[in-house]
N, C-alpha and C positions, 0 to 999 in steps of 0.2 A: 497533504503536508506542505506547510507553507515554507517558503525559502527563507533562510536566515537574512536579515536585512542588509548585511554586508555584501550579499551577492545581488542586491537589487540594483538596477541602474537608476540614475537620478530622476528619470521620467517614467519610471515603473510605479504601478500603484502600491500603496502602503498596504500592511498586513490587514489593517482594519478595512480598507476598500477591498481586499480579495475575499476577507471573511464575509462582508456584506454581500458580495456577488454570489458566494456559495451558499449563503442562508436563503437567498431567493429561489434557489432550486433551478431545474430546467438545465443544468449542465451535465456533462459526461466527465466523470472523474476516473482516470485510468491508472492503475498500479500494476506494475509487472509482478513483483513478490518482493518480500522483505529479504534480509540477508540470509544466505543458506550456508550449509556446511560446504566449504570449498574443497575438503579432502575426500568427498564422496560424490562422484559423478553418477547420472543416470546410467543404468546398465543398458547394453544394446537393446535388449528386449524389455525395456521397462514396462511393468504391468501397472497401469493406473490404480488398480484396486489394491496394490501391495506396495505400501510406503518404503519397505526395504529395499526396493529395486530402484528407488528414486533419490535424487538429492533432496534433502529436506530442509526445513528452516533451521538455523543454528538458534542457540538461546537467544543471542542478540536479535535475531530476526523474530522470535516469538515475542519478545519485549516490544520491538518495532511495531508489529502487527497490532498488539494490544493498545499501544500508545495511538496508533492511527485511529482505531475504533473509539478508543476514550476521548480522544480530541474532537472527533466529528460530533460526538454526543454532547460533550461539554460546550461546543461552539454552536450547538443547534443547527448543524448543518444536516438537511434532509437527505435520506437515501431512497430511491425508488427501486427499480428492478436492479439486481446484482447479478452478473454473469461471471463465472469462473470456470478456469481450466478444471479438468479432472485430476490434475497432478496435486499431489498432497501438500506442497509448498504454497499452492494458491489458496 
């Protein structure tokens, strides 16, 4: 996800420059996870195979995750190996 232009310093690359670099591939893109339900914490004994024991993505988080994937596809940003946590929010 690219930063809004108002957050970029004057000497920072433009969105176009960043997109061009991402299209070349060979980079590692790291995401923690999208927005989660803040009123539901992981249980002390969270079971990674049972999402009910974990803090999950909020509705906004699902939209964010979909937007990230759609944006990468629309911008033709290649994806190689994908590594993910076993937690449902990842």
